[in-house]
C-alpha positions in Angstrom: 115.1 145.2 145.1 114.6 145.9 148.8 111.5 147.5 150.2 111.9 150.9 151.7 111.7 149.4 155.2 114.3 146.8 154.3 116.7 149.5 153.0 116.3 151.6 156.2 116.9 148.6 158.5 119.9 147.6 156.5 121.4 151.1 156.7 120.7 151.6 160.4 121.9 148.1 161.3 124.9 148.1 159.1 127.9 146.1 160.3 130.0 149.2 159.4 129.2 150.7 162.8 130.7 147.7 164.7 134.1 147.6 162.9 137.2 149.1 164.4 138.7 151.2 161.6 142.1 151.3 163.2 142.3 147.5 163.8 140.8 146.4 160.5 141.0 149.2 157.9 140.5 146.9 154.9 137.3 145.4 156.2 136.1 148.9 157.2 136.7 150.3 153.7 135.0 147.3 152.1 132.0 147.7 154.3 131.9 151.4 153.9 131.8 151.1 150.1 128.9 148.6 150.4 127.2 151.0 152.9 127.5 154.0 150.6 126.1 152.0 147.7 123.2 150.9 149.8 122.5 154.5 151.0 122.7 155.9 147.4 120.3 153.3 146.1 117.9 154.0 148.9 117.8 157.7 148.1 117.8 157.0 144.3 114.8 154.7 144.5 112.7 155.9 147.4 113.6 159.5 148.4 114.4 161.2 145.1 113.0 158.8 142.4 112.4 161.7 139.9 115.7 163.5 140.6 118.8 162.8 138.5 121.4 161.1 140.7 124.3 163.3 139.5 122.6 166.4 140.9 123.0 165.3 144.5 125.3 162.2 144.6 128.5 164.2 145.5 126.8 166.0 148.4 125.2 162.7 149.5 128.6 160.9 149.6 130.4 163.8 151.3 127.6 164.0 153.9 127.6 160.3 154.5 131.4 160.2 155.0 131.2 163.0 157.5 128.3 161.4 159.4 130.0 158.0 159.5 133.0 159.8 161.1 131.0 161.2 164.0 128.1 158.8 164.3 127.4 157.3 167.7 124.9 154.5 167.5 124.0 154.9 171.2 122.5 158.3 170.4 120.0 157.2 167.8 119.5 155.8 164.3 122.0 156.8 161.6 119.3 157.8 159.1 117.9 160.4 161.6 121.3 162.1 161.7 122.0 161.7 158.0 118.7 162.9 156.7 118.9 166.1 158.7 122.5 166.9 157.7 121.9 166.0 154.0 118.9 168.3 153.8 120.9 171.1 155.2 123.9 170.4 152.9 121.7 170.2 149.8 120.2 173.6 150.7 123.7 175.0 151.2 124.9 173.6 147.8 121.9 175.2 146.1 122.4 178.5 147.8 126.1 178.5 146.8 125.1 177.8 143.2 122.7 180.7 143.2 125.2 183.0 144.7 127.8 182.0 142.1 125.4 182.4 139.3 124.2 185.9 140.3 127.5 187.5 141.3 127.8 190.2 138.7 130.8 188.7 137.0 132.9 189.5 140.1 135.2 186.8 141.2 136.1 186.9 144.9 139.1 185.2 146.5 138.4 182.3 148.7 139.7 184.3 151.7 137.3 187.3 151.0 134.4 184.9 150.3 135.0 183.1 153.6 135.4 186.3 155.7 132.4 187.9 154.1 130.3 184.9 155.1 131.5 185.1 158.6 131.0 188.9 159.0 127.6 189.0 157.5 126.4 185.9 159.3 127.7 187.3 162.6 125.9 190.6 162.1 122.6 188.8 161.2 122.8 186.5 164.2 123.2 189.5 166.5 120.6 191.6 164.7 123.3 194.3 164.0 123.4 197.0 161.4 126.4 196.0 159.3 126.7 199.5 157.8 127.0 201.2 161.2 130.6 202.3 162.0 130.4 201.2 165.6 129.1 197.8 164.6 131.9 197.4 162.1 134.4 198.3 164.8 132.9 195.6 167.0 133.0 193.0 164.3 136.6 194.0 163.6 137.5 193.2 167.2 135.6 189.8 167.1 137.4 188.6 164.0 140.8 190.2 164.6 140.4 192.6 161.6 140.7 196.4 161.2 137.6 198.4 161.0 138.8 199.5 157.5 139.0 195.9 156.4 135.5 195.2 157.6 134.1 198.2 155.8 135.9 196.9 152.7 134.4 193.5 153.0 130.9 195.0 153.3 131.4 197.0 150.2 132.8 194.0 148.3 129.7 192.1 149.3 127.3 194.9 148.2 129.0 195.1 144.8 129.1 191.4 144.3 125.7 190.2 145.3 122.7 191.1 143.1 120.1 188.6 144.4 117.6 188.1 147.1 119.1 186.5 150.2 116.5 183.6 150.1 116.3 180.3 148.3 113.5 177.7 148.2 114.6 174.2 149.2 113.3 170.8 148.0 110.4 170.9 150.4 109.2 174.4 149.4 110.6 176.0 152.5 112.2 179.5 152.1 115.6 179.6 153.7 117.9 182.6 154.2 121.2 182.3 152.4 122.8 184.2 155.3 121.5 181.7 157.8 123.0 178.9 155.6 126.3 180.7 155.4 126.6 180.7 159.1 126.5 176.9 159.1 128.3 175.9 155.9 130.9 173.6 157.4 129.2 171.5 160.1 125.9 171.0 161.8 125.6 172.0 165.5 125.5 168.3 166.4 128.7 167.6 164.5 130.4 170.6 166.1 129.5 169.5 169.6 130.5 165.9 169.0 133.8 166.9 167.5 134.6 169.5 170.2 133.7 167.0 173.0 136.0 164.5 171.4 138.9 167.0 171.2 138.4 168.1 174.8 138.6 164.5 176.0 141.7 163.8 174.0 143.5 167.0 174.8 145.1 166.0 178.1 146.2 162.6 176.9 147.7 164.3 173.8 149.8 166.6 176.0 151.0 163.6 178.0 152.0 161.7 174.9 153.6 164.8 173.3 155.9 165.4 176.3 157.7 162.1 175.9 158.3 162.1 172.1 161.7 162.9 170.7 162.5 166.6 170.4 163.1 166.4 166.7 159.5 165.2 166.2 157.9 167.8 168.3 157.6 170.6 165.7 156.1 168.3 163.1 153.6 166.9 165.6 152.7 170.3 167.0 151.8 171.4 163.4 149.7 168.3 162.8 147.9 168.4 166.1 147.1 172.1 166.0 145.7 171.6 162.5 143.5 168.8 163.7 142.2 170.8 166.6 141.4 173.8 164.5 139.6 171.5 162.0 137.6 169.9 164.8 136.6 173.3 166.1 135.1 174.1 162.7 138.0 176.4 161.8 137.3 178.7 164.7 140.8 179.8 165.4 139.9 181.8 168.5 138.1 178.8 170.1 140.9 176.4 169.3 143.6 178.8 170.5 141.7 179.4 173.8 142.0 175.6 174.4 145.5 175.0 173.0 147.4 178.0 174.4 147.8 176.1 177.7 149.5 173.2 176.0 153.0 172.8 174.7 152.0 171.2 171.4 150.1 174.4 170.4 151.7 175.8 167.2 151.5 179.5 166.4 152.8 178.6 162.9 149.5 177.1 162.0 147.5 180.2 163.0 149.9 182.4 161.0 149.6 180.1 158.0 145.8 180.2 158.1 145.7 184.0 158.4 148.0 184.2 155.4 146.4 181.6 153.1 142.9 181.3 154.5 143.3 177.6 154.7 145.1 175.0 156.8 148.3 173.4 155.5 148.0 169.9 153.9 150.0 167.0 155.2 152.3 167.5 152.2 152.9 171.1 153.1 153.6 170.3 156.7 156.1 167.7 155.6 157.8 170.3 153.4 157.8 172.8 156.2 159.6 170.3 158.4 161.9 169.0 155.7 160.7 165.4 155.8 158.9 163.1 153.4 155.2 162.5 153.5 155.9 158.9 154.3 158.0 159.9 157.3 155.4 162.3 158.5 152.7 159.6 158.2 154.8 157.1 160.2 155.5 159.7 162.9 151.9 160.6 163.3 150.8 156.9 163.3 153.3 156.1 166.0 152.1 159.1 168.0 148.5 158.0 167.8 149.6 154.6 169.1 151.0 156.3 172.1 147.7 158.1 172.6 146.0 154.7 172.7 148.4 153.5 175.3 147.5 156.5 177.5 143.8 155.6 177.6 
């Protein structure tokens, strides 16, 4: 068994961070599996020795996968980023569990749940009285809702929640559930990294998109718009403000999200365009190759 220092050095200096995923996907996946095993053992032995692995393993793997995706070794050690993000994600998981346990038997749709989190978190961040009619009208404008819909969401939340809005994390710190709800998808660092990456790619994407075959443009516009919205932490307004200037922007994706409160999967996009998933995958892969050529 490694010492704690040996684990930390092995994690921070992992060869995973030197492998080009696009050029050698098999090696990348092999090294990623070894890395996740190493990281899990490190937490199991030294960080949470008295905590059952199954109570946090899923969050640990999901967090590690996301951090690997955005990690830039020139900006610091991997464990510095990972420890911060995992601590936040574990608190979020616990907060969600408490909310689910204490909802008075009322099941909310995923769309309502998501919108309630956004509305309440927005009001809290601006120190606004969510019960004020003028405030509700303002919130309605911000999120593209009607004032009546906002009032309905506030009422649903009042009827559904029967707990304090705080939870105590592993370190004994008291954390507001509403504060957590405002950051449930990505840390600020992850958001900034993702958005910078999208901004850098956007012009090259447009150039590559202009020269693809016309029959491929709808499919690619759906895929690309979906990717940008995901990179912008599902902030449709922010994504649209960037993409509205470009021809690969797809209003179909915004309409889909507003209808289903989720982005379409690759399979659904393939069905929309009347092609197989394999064909969609090939088209997208070829397009990304064109992006590399335009570097």
